PDB file of N, CA, C and O in Angstrom:
ATOM      1  N   MET A   1       2.903  -5.849 -27.044  1.00  0.00           N
ATOM      2  CA  MET A   1       2.056  -6.395 -26.000  1.00  0.00           C
ATOM      3  C   MET A   1       2.945  -7.042 -24.937  1.00  0.00           C
ATOM      4  O   MET A   1       3.949  -7.681 -25.253  1.00  0.00           O
ATOM      5  N   LEU A   2       2.564  -6.865 -23.689  1.00  0.00           N
ATOM      6  CA  LEU A   2       3.348  -7.416 -22.590  1.00  0.00           C
ATOM      7  C   LEU A   2       3.041  -8.898 -22.406  1.00  0.00           C
ATOM      8  O   LEU A   2       1.890  -9.322 -22.507  1.00  0.00           O
ATOM      9  N   SER A   3       4.067  -9.663 -22.140  1.00  0.00           N
ATOM     10  CA  SER A   3       3.853 -11.079 -21.850  1.00  0.00           C
ATOM     11  C   SER A   3       3.316 -11.220 -20.429  1.00  0.00           C
ATOM     12  O   SER A   3       3.306 -10.254 -19.666  1.00  0.00           O
ATOM     13  N   LYS A   4       2.869 -12.429 -20.075  1.00  0.00           N
ATOM     14  CA  LYS A   4       2.318 -12.650 -18.735  1.00  0.00           C
ATOM     15  C   LYS A   4       3.359 -12.384 -17.655  1.00  0.00           C
ATOM     16  O   LYS A   4       3.048 -11.787 -16.625  1.00  0.00           O
ATOM     17  N   LEU A   5       4.588 -12.823 -17.886  1.00  0.00           N
ATOM     18  CA  LEU A   5       5.650 -12.606 -16.906  1.00  0.00           C
ATOM     19  C   LEU A   5       5.947 -11.118 -16.762  1.00  0.00           C
ATOM     20  O   LEU A   5       6.149 -10.620 -15.654  1.00  0.00           O
ATOM     21  N   SER A   6       5.971 -10.422 -17.878  1.00  0.00           N
ATOM     22  CA  SER A   6       6.243  -8.996 -17.846  1.00  0.00           C
ATOM     23  C   SER A   6       5.121  -8.244 -17.124  1.00  0.00           C
ATOM     24  O   SER A   6       5.388  -7.320 -16.356  1.00  0.00           O
ATOM     25  N   LYS A   7       3.865  -8.637 -17.370  1.00  0.00           N
ATOM     26  CA  LYS A   7       2.738  -8.004 -16.682  1.00  0.00           C
ATOM     27  C   LYS A   7       2.812  -8.265 -15.185  1.00  0.00           C
ATOM     28  O   LYS A   7       2.566  -7.369 -14.378  1.00  0.00           O
ATOM     29  N   SER A   8       3.150  -9.491 -14.822  1.00  0.00           N
ATOM     30  CA  SER A   8       3.252  -9.844 -13.410  1.00  0.00           C
ATOM     31  C   SER A   8       4.353  -9.034 -12.733  1.00  0.00           C
ATOM     32  O   SER A   8       4.164  -8.526 -11.627  1.00  0.00           O
ATOM     33  N   ASN A   9       5.482  -8.917 -13.385  1.00  0.00           N
ATOM     34  CA  ASN A   9       6.598  -8.150 -12.838  1.00  0.00           C
ATOM     35  C   ASN A   9       6.222  -6.671 -12.721  1.00  0.00           C
ATOM     36  O   ASN A   9       6.552  -6.018 -11.730  1.00  0.00           O
ATOM     37  N   TYR A  10       5.540  -6.155 -13.722  1.00  0.00           N
ATOM     38  CA  TYR A  10       5.109  -4.761 -13.716  1.00  0.00           C
ATOM     39  C   TYR A  10       4.140  -4.502 -12.562  1.00  0.00           C
ATOM     40  O   TYR A  10       4.274  -3.504 -11.854  1.00  0.00           O
ATOM     41  N   LEU A  11       3.172  -5.387 -12.373  1.00  0.00           N
ATOM     42  CA  LEU A  11       2.209  -5.233 -11.281  1.00  0.00           C
ATOM     43  C   LEU A  11       2.890  -5.345  -9.919  1.00  0.00           C
ATOM     44  O   LEU A  11       2.547  -4.617  -8.988  1.00  0.00           O
ATOM     45  N   PHE A  12       3.847  -6.254  -9.806  1.00  0.00           N
ATOM     46  CA  PHE A  12       4.590  -6.403  -8.556  1.00  0.00           C
ATOM     47  C   PHE A  12       5.361  -5.129  -8.233  1.00  0.00           C
ATOM     48  O   PHE A  12       5.375  -4.682  -7.086  1.00  0.00           O
ATOM     49  N   GLN A  13       5.995  -4.551  -9.230  1.00  0.00           N
ATOM     50  CA  GLN A  13       6.747  -3.317  -9.006  1.00  0.00           C
ATOM     51  C   GLN A  13       5.827  -2.166  -8.618  1.00  0.00           C
ATOM     52  O   GLN A  13       6.181  -1.353  -7.765  1.00  0.00           O
ATOM     53  N   LEU A  14       4.645  -2.089  -9.237  1.00  0.00           N
ATOM     54  CA  LEU A  14       3.683  -1.059  -8.858  1.00  0.00           C
ATOM     55  C   LEU A  14       3.208  -1.248  -7.422  1.00  0.00           C
ATOM     56  O   LEU A  14       3.068  -0.278  -6.676  1.00  0.00           O
ATOM     57  N   LEU A  15       2.961  -2.492  -7.038  1.00  0.00           N
ATOM     58  CA  LEU A  15       2.534  -2.783  -5.674  1.00  0.00           C
ATOM     59  C   LEU A  15       3.615  -2.397  -4.675  1.00  0.00           C
ATOM     60  O   LEU A  15       3.317  -1.802  -3.639  1.00  0.00           O
ATOM     61  N   MET A  16       4.849  -2.725  -4.969  1.00  0.00           N
ATOM     62  CA  MET A  16       5.943  -2.392  -4.059  1.00  0.00           C
ATOM     63  C   MET A  16       6.127  -0.878  -3.955  1.00  0.00           C
ATOM     64  O   MET A  16       6.381  -0.360  -2.868  1.00  0.00           O
ATOM     65  N   LEU A  17       6.000  -0.170  -5.072  1.00  0.00           N
ATOM     66  CA  LEU A  17       6.093   1.289  -5.044  1.00  0.00           C
ATOM     67  C   LEU A  17       4.968   1.877  -4.196  1.00  0.00           C
ATOM     68  O   LEU A  17       5.193   2.794  -3.407  1.00  0.00           O
ATOM     69  N   PHE A  18       3.762   1.347  -4.362  1.00  0.00           N
ATOM     70  CA  PHE A  18       2.621   1.798  -3.570  1.00  0.00           C
ATOM     71  C   PHE A  18       2.881   1.588  -2.082  1.00  0.00           C
ATOM     72  O   PHE A  18       2.624   2.484  -1.278  1.00  0.00           O
ATOM     73  N   LEU A  19       3.384   0.423  -1.711  1.00  0.00           N
ATOM     74  CA  LEU A  19       3.644   0.130  -0.302  1.00  0.00           C
ATOM     75  C   LEU A  19       4.723   1.034   0.276  1.00  0.00           C
ATOM     76  O   LEU A  19       4.607   1.502   1.409  1.00  0.00           O
ATOM     77  N   ILE A  20       5.766   1.277  -0.496  1.00  0.00           N
ATOM     78  CA  ILE A  20       6.835   2.167  -0.034  1.00  0.00           C
ATOM     79  C   ILE A  20       6.297   3.575   0.189  1.00  0.00           C
ATOM     80  O   ILE A  20       6.612   4.211   1.194  1.00  0.00           O
ATOM     81  N   LEU A  21       5.485   4.062  -0.750  1.00  0.00           N
ATOM     82  CA  LEU A  21       4.913   5.398  -0.594  1.00  0.00           C
ATOM     83  C   LEU A  21       3.966   5.468   0.600  1.00  0.00           C
ATOM     84  O   LEU A  21       3.910   6.485   1.291  1.00  0.00           O
ATOM     85  N   ILE A  22       3.224   4.393   0.844  1.00  0.00           N
ATOM     86  CA  ILE A  22       2.337   4.357   2.009  1.00  0.00           C
ATOM     87  C   ILE A  22       3.153   4.424   3.295  1.00  0.00           C
ATOM     88  O   ILE A  22       2.804   5.157   4.220  1.00  0.00           O
ATOM     89  N   PHE A  23       4.245   3.653   3.351  1.00  0.00           N
ATOM     90  CA  PHE A  23       5.075   3.673   4.558  1.00  0.00           C
ATOM     91  C   PHE A  23       5.725   5.038   4.763  1.00  0.00           C
ATOM     92  O   PHE A  23       5.894   5.474   5.901  1.00  0.00           O
ATOM     93  N   VAL A  24       6.090   5.713   3.684  1.00  0.00           N
ATOM     94  CA  VAL A  24       6.740   7.015   3.802  1.00  0.00           C
ATOM     95  C   VAL A  24       5.738   8.104   4.184  1.00  0.00           C
ATOM     96  O   VAL A  24       6.008   8.912   5.073  1.00  0.00           O
ATOM     97  N   PHE A  25       4.585   8.128   3.517  1.00  0.00           N
ATOM     98  CA  PHE A  25       3.639   9.228   3.703  1.00  0.00           C
ATOM     99  C   PHE A  25       2.435   8.875   4.573  1.00  0.00           C
ATOM    100  O   PHE A  25       1.607   9.747   4.835  1.00  0.00           O
ATOM    101  N   GLY A  26       2.313   7.653   5.019  1.00  0.00           N
ATOM    102  CA  GLY A  26       1.159   7.246   5.825  1.00  0.00           C
ATOM    103  C   GLY A  26       1.056   7.973   7.147  1.00  0.00           C
ATOM    104  O   GLY A  26      -0.046   8.235   7.627  1.00  0.00           O
ATOM    105  N   ARG A  27       2.188   8.302   7.741  1.00  0.00           N
ATOM    106  CA  ARG A  27       2.172   8.985   9.040  1.00  0.00           C
ATOM    107  C   ARG A  27       1.567  10.380   8.935  1.00  0.00           C
ATOM    108  O   ARG A  27       1.080  10.915   9.930  1.00  0.00           O
ATOM    109  N   ALA A  28       1.589  10.965   7.767  1.00  0.00           N
ATOM    110  CA  ALA A  28       1.013  12.298   7.597  1.00  0.00           C
ATOM    111  C   ALA A  28      -0.497  12.287   7.800  1.00  0.00           C
ATOM    112  O   ALA A  28      -1.085  13.328   8.093  1.00  0.00           O
ATOM    113  N   PHE A  29      -1.134  11.131   7.651  1.00  0.00           N
ATOM    114  CA  PHE A  29      -2.583  11.031   7.779  1.00  0.00           C
ATOM    115  C   PHE A  29      -3.030  10.525   9.148  1.00  0.00           C
ATOM    116  O   PHE A  29      -4.221  10.284   9.347  1.00  0.00           O
ATOM    117  N   ILE A  30      -2.113  10.360  10.091  1.00  0.00           N
ATOM    118  CA  ILE A  30      -2.450   9.792  11.398  1.00  0.00           C
ATOM    119  C   ILE A  30      -3.492  10.649  12.124  1.00  0.00           C
ATOM    120  O   ILE A  30      -4.398  10.101  12.750  1.00  0.00           O
ATOM    121  N   GLY A  31      -3.386  11.955  12.055  1.00  0.00           N
ATOM    122  CA  GLY A  31      -4.300  12.815  12.796  1.00  0.00           C
ATOM    123  C   GLY A  31      -5.646  13.035  12.143  1.00  0.00           C
ATOM    124  O   GLY A  31      -6.554  13.565  12.783  1.00  0.00           O
ATOM    125  N   ILE A  32      -5.808  12.645  10.883  1.00  0.00           N
ATOM    126  CA  ILE A  32      -7.069  12.877  10.178  1.00  0.00           C
ATOM    127  C   ILE A  32      -8.053  11.781  10.550  1.00  0.00           C
ATOM    128  O   ILE A  32      -7.765  10.593  10.412  1.00  0.00           O
ATOM    129  N   SER A  33      -9.213  12.198  11.019  1.00  0.00           N
ATOM    130  CA  SER A  33     -10.228  11.243  11.456  1.00  0.00           C
ATOM    131  C   SER A  33     -11.515  11.468  10.663  1.00  0.00           C
ATOM    132  O   SER A  33     -12.035  12.582  10.616  1.00  0.00           O
ATOM    133  N   ILE A  34     -12.016  10.416  10.050  1.00  0.00           N
ATOM    134  CA  ILE A  34     -13.278  10.463   9.309  1.00  0.00           C
ATOM    135  C   ILE A  34     -14.176   9.369   9.860  1.00  0.00           C
ATOM    136  O   ILE A  34     -13.801   8.197   9.881  1.00  0.00           O
ATOM    137  N   PHE A  35     -15.366   9.759  10.306  1.00  0.00           N
ATOM    138  CA  PHE A  35     -16.339   8.838  10.903  1.00  0.00           C
ATOM    139  C   PHE A  35     -15.748   8.068  12.087  1.00  0.00           C
ATOM    140  O   PHE A  35     -16.103   6.913  12.320  1.00  0.00           O
ATOM    141  N   GLY A  36     -14.855   8.707  12.825  1.00  0.00           N
ATOM    142  CA  GLY A  36     -14.278   8.081  14.009  1.00  0.00           C
ATOM    143  C   GLY A  36     -13.098   7.167  13.734  1.00  0.00           C
ATOM    144  O   GLY A  36     -12.545   6.586  14.668  1.00  0.00           O
ATOM    145  N   PHE A  37     -12.700   7.024  12.484  1.00  0.00           N
ATOM    146  CA  PHE A  37     -11.557   6.179  12.137  1.00  0.00           C
ATOM    147  C   PHE A  37     -10.389   7.060  11.732  1.00  0.00           C
ATOM    148  O   PHE A  37     -10.550   8.009  10.965  1.00  0.00           O
ATOM    149  N   ARG A  38      -9.225   6.741  12.246  1.00  0.00           N
ATOM    150  CA  ARG A  38      -8.026   7.476  11.848  1.00  0.00           C
ATOM    151  C   ARG A  38      -7.529   6.917  10.521  1.00  0.00           C
ATOM    152  O   ARG A  38      -7.206   5.734  10.412  1.00  0.00           O
ATOM    153  N   ILE A  39      -7.475   7.773   9.530  1.00  0.00           N
ATOM    154  CA  ILE A  39      -7.150   7.352   8.169  1.00  0.00           C
ATOM    155  C   ILE A  39      -5.739   6.777   8.086  1.00  0.00           C
ATOM    156  O   ILE A  39      -5.533   5.750   7.441  1.00  0.00           O
ATOM    157  N   GLY A  40      -4.774   7.414   8.720  1.00  0.00           N
ATOM    158  CA  GLY A  40      -3.387   6.948   8.658  1.00  0.00           C
ATOM    159  C   GLY A  40      -3.209   5.558   9.230  1.00  0.00           C
ATOM    160  O   GLY A  40      -2.475   4.744   8.670  1.00  0.00           O
ATOM    161  N   GLU A  41      -3.870   5.279  10.335  1.00  0.00           N
ATOM    162  CA  GLU A  41      -3.747   3.953  10.946  1.00  0.00           C
ATOM    163  C   GLU A  41      -4.369   2.881  10.057  1.00  0.00           C
ATOM    164  O   GLU A  41      -3.841   1.774   9.949  1.00  0.00           O
ATOM    165  N   LEU A  42      -5.492   3.214   9.421  1.00  0.00           N
ATOM    166  CA  LEU A  42      -6.116   2.256   8.503  1.00  0.00           C
ATOM    167  C   LEU A  42      -5.230   1.982   7.290  1.00  0.00           C
ATOM    168  O   LEU A  42      -5.125   0.843   6.836  1.00  0.00           O
ATOM    169  N   ILE A  43      -4.594   3.028   6.770  1.00  0.00           N
ATOM    170  CA  ILE A  43      -3.707   2.862   5.613  1.00  0.00           C
ATOM    171  C   ILE A  43      -2.515   1.988   5.977  1.00  0.00           C
ATOM    172  O   ILE A  43      -2.152   1.090   5.218  1.00  0.00           O
ATOM    173  N   VAL A  44      -1.905   2.241   7.126  1.00  0.00           N
ATOM    174  CA  VAL A  44      -0.750   1.449   7.550  1.00  0.00           C
ATOM    175  C   VAL A  44      -1.154  -0.003   7.789  1.00  0.00           C
ATOM    176  O   VAL A  44      -0.425  -0.917   7.404  1.00  0.00           O
ATOM    177  N   ALA A  45      -2.310  -0.225   8.420  1.00  0.00           N
ATOM    178  CA  ALA A  45      -2.783  -1.592   8.663  1.00  0.00           C
ATOM    179  C   ALA A  45      -3.071  -2.311   7.345  1.00  0.00           C
ATOM    180  O   ALA A  45      -2.722  -3.481   7.188  1.00  0.00           O
ATOM    181  N   PHE A  46      -3.701  -1.622   6.403  1.00  0.00           N
ATOM    182  CA  PHE A  46      -4.009  -2.226   5.107  1.00  0.00           C
ATOM    183  C   PHE A  46      -2.732  -2.564   4.345  1.00  0.00           C
ATOM    184  O   PHE A  46      -2.642  -3.625   3.728  1.00  0.00           O
ATOM    185  N   SER A  47      -1.743  -1.667   4.382  1.00  0.00           N
ATOM    186  CA  SER A  47      -0.492  -1.946   3.678  1.00  0.00           C
ATOM    187  C   SER A  47       0.265  -3.100   4.332  1.00  0.00           C
ATOM    188  O   SER A  47       0.938  -3.866   3.643  1.00  0.00           O
ATOM    189  N   LEU A  48       0.160  -3.232   5.658  1.00  0.00           N
ATOM    190  CA  LEU A  48       0.780  -4.362   6.342  1.00  0.00           C
ATOM    191  C   LEU A  48       0.123  -5.667   5.907  1.00  0.00           C
ATOM    192  O   LEU A  48       0.811  -6.654   5.649  1.00  0.00           O
ATOM    193  N   LEU A  49      -1.202  -5.674   5.827  1.00  0.00           N
ATOM    194  CA  LEU A  49      -1.909  -6.873   5.366  1.00  0.00           C
ATOM    195  C   LEU A  49      -1.544  -7.220   3.924  1.00  0.00           C
ATOM    196  O   LEU A  49      -1.379  -8.393   3.590  1.00  0.00           O
ATOM    197  N   LEU A  50      -1.417  -6.209   3.073  1.00  0.00           N
ATOM    198  CA  LEU A  50      -1.010  -6.462   1.689  1.00  0.00           C
ATOM    199  C   LEU A  50       0.396  -7.048   1.628  1.00  0.00           C
ATOM    200  O   LEU A  50       0.662  -7.961   0.846  1.00  0.00           O
ATOM    201  N   THR A  51       1.288  -6.521   2.452  1.00  0.00           N
ATOM    202  CA  THR A  51       2.657  -7.022   2.470  1.00  0.00           C
ATOM    203  C   THR A  51       2.706  -8.468   2.940  1.00  0.00           C
ATOM    204  O   THR A  51       3.396  -9.294   2.342  1.00  0.00           O
ATOM    205  N   LEU A  52       1.979  -8.780   4.007  1.00  0.00           N
ATOM    206  CA  LEU A  52       1.956 -10.155   4.505  1.00  0.00           C
ATOM    207  C   LEU A  52       1.291 -11.094   3.504  1.00  0.00           C
ATOM    208  O   LEU A  52       1.689 -12.252   3.376  1.00  0.00           O
ATOM    209  N   GLY A  53       0.287 -10.602   2.800  1.00  0.00           N
ATOM    210  CA  GLY A  53      -0.380 -11.412   1.786  1.00  0.00           C
ATOM    211  C   GLY A  53       0.505 -11.678   0.580  1.00  0.00           C
ATOM    212  O   GLY A  53       0.370 -12.712  -0.074  1.00  0.00           O
ATOM    213  N   ALA A  54       1.416 -10.748   0.278  1.00  0.00           N
ATOM    214  CA  ALA A  54       2.307 -10.918  -0.871  1.00  0.00           C
ATOM    215  C   ALA A  54       3.397 -11.945  -0.594  1.00  0.00           C
ATOM    216  O   ALA A  54       3.963 -12.520  -1.523  1.00  0.00           O
ATOM    217  N   LEU A  55       3.692 -12.176   0.687  1.00  0.00           N
ATOM    218  CA  LEU A  55       4.736 -13.141   1.030  1.00  0.00           C
ATOM    219  C   LEU A  55       4.158 -14.506   0.887  1.00  0.00           C
ATOM    220  O   LEU A  55       4.849 -15.497   1.123  1.00  0.00           O
TER     221      LEU A  55
END
């Protein structure tokens, strides 16, 4: 069983991996528009908010 510190570290690493992948592949979704919203821009904005919230 994972300890609390180990779980926290594991979740942090998953979050950082997610953010890195969003920054790398987010531009690929810039041109896709659903209901008038550009998906790539929303993903980049959301990942920026997550990054600022983690600090």
